[in-house]
DOPA-763943 format. One line per 10 residues: number of its first residue (from 1); their letters; for each residue x, y, z of C-alpha. Coordinates in steps of 0.1 Angstrom, whole numbers, plus 5000, padded with zeros to 4 digits. Each point is the difference from the previous one (the first is absolute). Layout:
NUM = a = X:Y:Z | ...
END
This chain:
1 = mtalpftkmh = 5000:5000:5000 | 5013:5034:4990 | 5013:5022:5029 | 4981:5032:5002 | 5018:5032:5011 | 4977:5022:5022 | 5001:5031:5022 | 4982:5003:5032 | 4987:5036:5006 | 4976:5017:5022
11 = glgndyvyid = 4981:5033:5004 | 4994:5006:5037 | 5001:4962:5007 | 4976:4991:4972 | 5024:4975:4984 | 5001:4984:4966 | 5023:4979:4979 | 5010:5018:4968 | 5009:4983:4967 | 5017:5016:4970
21 = gfvhqvddpa = 4975:4993:4973 | 5023:5016:4974 | 5022:4969:5004 | 4978:4972:5014 | 4967:4988:4987 | 4976:4989:5028 | 4975:4976:4984 | 4979:4993:5031 | 5003:5031:5023 | 4970:4989:5022
31 = alarqisdrh = 5017:4967:5009 | 5033:5017:5005 | 4985:5027:5022 | 4984:4973:5023 | 5034:4982:5003 | 5023:5029:5006 | 4976:5018:5024 | 4999:4971:5025 | 5020:5013:5030 | 5009:4965:5011
41 = rgigsdglil = 5007:4981:4967 | 5007:5028:4976 | 5018:5034:5000 | 4972:5016:5020 | 4981:5031:4989 | 4966:5016:4995 | 5002:4990:4963 | 5018:5001:4967 | 5007:5030:4978 | 5012:4997:4964
51 = vmppdrgida = 5019:5030:4985 | 4995:4997:4963 | 5002:5019:4967 | 4968:5019:4994 | 4975:4987:4975 | 5003:5011:4964 | 4985:5035:4995 | 5000:5009:5037 | 5019:5032:5009 | 5018:4987:5030
61 = hvrmrmfnad = 5036:4990:5009 | 4992:4968:5019 | 4970:4978:5008 | 4990:4987:5034 | 4980:4968:5006 | 4992:4992:5036 | 4988:4967:5015 | 4988:4995:5035 | 5012:4973:5023 | 4971:4978:4990
71 = gsesemcgng = 5008:5003:4963 | 4972:5024:4991 | 5011:5030:4978 | 4993:5035:5013 | 4996:5031:4980 | 5023:5022:5021 | 5023:5002:5030 | 5011:5034:5013 | 5030:4987:5020 | 5008:4976:4973
81 = vrcvckfaid = 5001:5026:4972 | 5025:5021:5019 | 5023:4970:5002 | 4994:4994:4963 | 5014:5035:4994 | 5031:4993:5022 | 5005:4966:4983 | 4998:5015:4965 | 5022:5030:5007 | 5026:4984:5022
91 = rglasanplr = 5005:4972:4974 | 5002:5022:4970 | 4968:4987:4984 | 4989:5037:4997 | 5014:5034:5010 | 4970:5024:4996 | 4988:5022:5028 | 4971:4999:5002 | 4998:4963:4991 | 4969:4988:4983
101 = vqtgrgvlsl = 4987:4966:5012 | 4973:4980:4982 | 4977:4984:5027 | 4965:4985:5001 | 4988:5034:5010 | 5016:5016:4969 | 5033:5018:4995 | 5012:5018:5032 | 5027:5027:5003 | 5026:4995:5028
111 = awtagaddlv = 5024:5028:5010 | 5030:4986:5018 | 5027:5013:5023 | 5034:4984:5004 | 5018:4995:5033 | 5037:5005:5008 | 5008:4967:4983 | 4985:5014:4967 | 4973:4973:5002 | 4963:5007:5002
121 = esvrvdmgap = 4989:5008:5036 | 4966:5017:4998 | 4972:5000:4974 | 4970:5023:4995 | 4973:4983:4980 | 4971:5016:4981 | 4975:4973:5008 | 4973:5014:4978 | 4965:5011:5010 | 4979:4979:5023
131 = ilasarvpas = 4972:4979:4986 | 4969:5005:5021 | 4969:4987:4981 | 4989:4968:5018 | 4998:4979:4968 | 5036:5008:4992 | 5014:4993:5034 | 4983:4975:4996 | 4973:4995:5026 | 4965:4987:4997
141 = fpgldpsapv = 4975:5005:5029 | 4963:5007:5003 | 4993:5037:4996 | 5034:5010:4986 | 4999:5022:4970 | 5025:4985:4976 | 5012:5034:4988 | 5002:5016:5035 | 5027:5000:5027 | 4996:4979:5031
151 = vghgnlaasl = 5011:5024:5028 | 4991:4996:5036 | 4975:4973:4991 | 4980:4987:5030 | 4980:4971:4984 | 5031:4985:4984 | 5019:5003:5034 | 4970:4982:5017 | 5003:4971:4976 | 5038:4998:5005
161 = rkavgdggwg = 4995:5001:5038 | 4975:4971:4998 | 5026:4980:4980 | 5028:5004:5026 | 4978:5001:5031 | 4996:5028:5026 | 5031:4987:5019 | 5021:5002:4968 | 4987:5035:4991 | 5007:5013:5035
171 = amepvatlvs = 5003:5038:5002 | 5002:5006:4963 | 4977:5027:4988 | 4967:4989:4982 | 5010:5014:4966 | 5020:4987:4970 | 5017:5018:4971 | 5011:4984:4967 | 5028:5013:4978 | 5018:4984:4970
181 = mgnphlvlwc = 5036:5010:4991 | 4998:4975:4972 | 4995:4974:5027 | 4971:4999:5025 | 5002:5014:5036 | 4977:5000:5030 | 5007:5027:5026 | 4987:4996:5035 | 5006:5025:5029 | 5007:4991:5036
191 = psvasvdlaa = 5013:5016:5032 | 5031:4978:5001 | 5014:4978:4972 | 5018:4979:5026 | 4967:4988:5015 | 4987:4985:4967 | 5004:4962:4995 | 5009:5004:4964 | 5010:4964:4995 | 4965:4989:5010
201 = igpklehhea = 4979:5025:4980 | 5023:5005:4970 | 4992:4968:4981 | 4963:5004:5007 | 4999:5035:4986 | 5023:4992:4971 | 4976:4973:4988 | 4967:5018:5009 | 4973:4996:4973 | 4999:5037:4994
211 = fparinvhvv = 5035:4999:4984 | 5000:4978:4968 | 5038:5005:4995 | 5007:4997:5038 | 5014:5031:5018 | 5029:5014:5020 | 4990:5010:5035 | 5014:5029:5020 | 4992:5010:5036 | 5010:5036:5007
221 = evvdgghvrm = 5004:5022:5030 | 5001:5038:4996 | 5028:5015:5022 | 4993:5035:4987 | 4989:5016:4967 | 5034:4994:4985 | 5010:4967:5015 | 4984:4965:5000 | 5009:4965:5012 | 4989:4971:4979
231 = rtwergsgit = 5002:4962:4998 | 4993:4979:4969 | 4987:4966:4990 | 5011:4996:4964 | 4979:4980:4975 | 5019:4968:4992 | 5028:5006:5025 | 4985:5006:5035 | 5014:5025:5025 | 5029:5020:4986
241 = racgtgacav = 5023:5026:5014 | 4989:5027:4976 | 4977:5006:4970 | 5007:5030:4978 | 4968:4999:4980 | 4981:4995:5032 | 5016:5031:5015 | 4989:5019:4969 | 4964:4987:5005 | 5001:5010:5036
251 = tvagvlegrt = 5011:5035:4990 | 4971:5003:4976 | 4975:4986:5025 | 5012:5024:5027 | 4996:5030:4978 | 4965:4989:4987 | 4988:4994:5036 | 5015:5032:5013 | 5023:4982:5024 | 5034:5010:4987
261 = rnsirahlpg = 5017:5027:4980 | 5011:4997:4963 | 5036:4992:5011 | 5006:4974:5026 | 5026:4977:5016 | 4988:4964:5001 | 5017:4980:5027 | 5001:4963:4991 | 5016:4971:5020 | 5029:5002:4976
271 = gmlmlewagg = 5005:5037:5001 | 4987:5033:4986 | 4986:5011:4966 | 4993:5036:4989 | 4968:5004:4980 | 4983:5028:4982 | 4966:5003:4983 | 4985:5033:4989 | 4965:4984:4995 | 4978:4995:4969
281 = essvfmtgpa = 5017:4985:4970 | 5035:5009:5011 | 5027:4973:5006 | 5010:4986:5033 | 5037:5004:5007 | 5019:4976:5022 | 5036:5004:5012 | 5020:4974:5018 | 5032:4979:5000 | 5011:4970:4980
291 = ttvfegswrp = 5025:4975:5014 | 5021:4971:4987 | 5004:4972:5025 | 5021:4974:4983 | 5006:4982:4967 | 5003:4963:4992 | 4990:4972:4977 | 4973:4974:5006 | 4990:4967:4982 | 4962:4999:4998
301 = scaavsa = 4984:4966:5004 | 4975:5008:4971 | 5010:5004:4964 | 4991:5037:5002 | 5031:5017:4986 | 5020:4999:4967 | 5031:5020:4994
END
């Protein structure tokens, strides 16, 4: 079996295995993602990200494909795309600043800053405008207008609470907000994120019947108008140290509900992200670090790779 070179990287502890798709063809990325993500029998990660040439006719420098730990493919990953930028620039796959990355969300623009070692240290991502129409999140629930936003929704929250039980819901507020950043997010507010049993309620909410494509779940505590704390259950991966698209969704939800300002710091278990959203059809901007952990080679047990 061909040995596969890889790079382990993380954005605020949200860690992925990165493969140079300019050199290596991955024939079965879903199977490979399941193997390498296993933290006991594989490399260990929240998933797999392929850094590839862009599709023909796409005005981008590189393409990102992202697979969760369960092998499912996701449209976007905010922490992952920052690391794609570092991977591409540090390895000479591209040199542009800003770098244009083709994703399942479309082509995103990433402005990067180098550190003292001349390698990429921090990345500011234009994440695009949030998608709010319930049908496009997507969500389907009695009484929802497919073309309207779901902001501070009580009936949806009541159904979610029934699914997890009163004990699981705890002190979370009886409202729910939905935001898509190219991938779907559920935002729930609470007095203390530490008090929420996310491991218990996360899978039940992810697979709730209202969410045909499943959903990422975020519990959020407002410290003040410019600062939130949040924890995340990621669709297909479980509890993660950080979620960049989720932090963007929280920013949008906070502005729409009048809880936070247009510019905030989001404190995640893995660290801090800076976020900005002017409202309306404007883009959400996310700024944070990208870090290389180590490099190596691995022989997958599936015939997933060809040189």
